[in-house]
C-alpha positions as CSV (number, residue, x, y, z in Angstrom):
1,M,-16.6,-12.6,1.4
2,F,-14.2,-10.0,2.8
3,A,-11.2,-11.3,0.9
4,A,-13.2,-11.3,-2.4
5,A,-14.3,-7.7,-1.8
6,T,-10.7,-6.7,-1.0
7,M,-9.5,-8.4,-4.2
8,R,-12.2,-6.7,-6.3
9,H,-11.1,-3.3,-4.9
10,A,-7.4,-4.1,-5.6
11,K,-8.3,-5.2,-9.1
12,R,-10.2,-2.0,-9.7
13,L,-7.3,0.2,-8.5
14,C,-4.8,-1.8,-10.5
15,S,-6.8,-1.6,-13.7
16,S,-7.2,2.2,-13.4
17,S,-3.5,2.6,-12.5
18,K,-2.5,0.4,-15.5
19,R,-4.5,2.6,-17.9
20,R,-2.8,5.7,-16.6
21,Y,0.7,4.2,-16.4
22,P,0.8,1.4,-19.0
23,S,4.6,0.9,-18.8
24,V,4.4,-0.2,-15.1
25,S,4.4,-3.9,-14.5
26,L,1.3,-5.4,-12.9
27,I,3.1,-6.9,-9.9
28,P,4.2,-3.6,-8.3
29,L,0.7,-2.2,-8.8
30,L,-0.8,-5.2,-7.0
31,L,1.7,-4.9,-4.2
32,S,1.1,-1.1,-3.9
33,V,-2.6,-1.4,-3.5
34,Q,-2.3,-4.2,-0.9
35,A,0.8,-2.8,1.0
36,M,-1.1,-1.8,4.1
37,E,-3.0,-5.1,4.3
38,L,0.3,-7.0,3.9
39,A,1.8,-4.8,6.7
40,W,-1.3,-5.6,8.9
41,V,-0.7,-9.3,8.4
42,A,3.0,-9.1,9.1
43,L,2.6,-6.9,12.2
44,N,0.0,-9.4,13.6
45,Y,2.3,-12.3,13.0
46,L,5.1,-10.4,14.7
47,G,2.9,-9.7,17.7
48,I,3.2,-5.9,17.3
49,E,-0.5,-5.5,16.5
50,R,-3.4,-7.6,17.8
51,T,-6.6,-8.9,16.2
52,T,-9.2,-10.9,18.0
53,T,-12.1,-12.9,16.7
54,E,-15.3,-14.4,18.0
55,A,-15.4,-18.1,18.7
56,T,-17.0,-18.6,15.3
57,V,-16.3,-16.2,12.4
58,R,-19.3,-15.8,10.2
59,S,-18.6,-12.3,8.8
60,V,-16.1,-9.5,9.0
61,A,-18.1,-8.2,12.0
62,D,-16.7,-11.1,14.0
63,I,-13.1,-9.9,13.5
64,H,-12.0,-7.2,15.9
65,L,-9.0,-4.9,15.5
66,A,-7.9,-4.9,19.1
67,Y,-4.7,-2.9,18.8
68,M,-3.7,-1.4,15.4
69,P,-1.6,1.7,16.0
70,Y,0.5,1.3,12.8
71,S,-1.2,-0.4,10.0
72,H,-4.5,1.4,10.4
73,S,-3.2,4.9,11.1
74,V,-3.0,7.9,8.7
75,A,0.6,8.9,9.4
76,I,2.2,5.6,8.6
77,P,0.9,5.3,5.0
78,V,1.7,8.9,4.3
79,G,5.2,8.5,5.7
80,A,5.7,5.3,3.7
81,A,4.6,7.1,0.5
82,V,7.1,9.9,1.1
83,L,9.9,7.5,2.0
84,T,9.1,5.4,-1.2
85,W,9.1,8.6,-3.3
86,L,12.5,9.7,-1.8
87,I,14.0,6.3,-2.5
88,I,12.8,6.2,-6.1
89,E,13.6,9.9,-6.9
90,K,16.9,10.3,-5.0
91,G,18.2,6.7,-4.4
92,F,17.9,5.6,-8.0
93,G,19.2,8.9,-9.4
94,R,16.2,9.8,-11.5
95,G,16.6,13.5,-10.5
96,R,20.3,13.7,-11.3
97,S,20.2,12.6,-15.0
98,R,17.7,15.3,-16.1
99,P,19.2,18.0,-18.3
100,R,18.8,21.5,-17.2
101,R,16.5,23.7,-19.2
102,R,17.8,26.8,-20.7
103,P,15.7,29.9,-19.9
104,R,13.9,31.4,-22.9
105,H,14.7,35.0,-23.6
């Protein structure tokens, strides 16, 4: 049930982003809306963050986020967004190839 709700949310975000930016491929959009969830899974597998469950998982309420200082913080996604923007803008040279505008007199 939780996975289906998450996928519906991701699909909604992707479709609205696709309408606004039609030239962007669907795969980067899907990855972007799921990035923090993917980070949460990776950090759990690496043992950096910790999730516990009840003996029987019947709903999302039976999953407990025991230690989540990175994937569920506000600072990390903001920092990741700024870093991604810097890499795209500066690293790929998008900002360097723009012609300078002449001032109008």
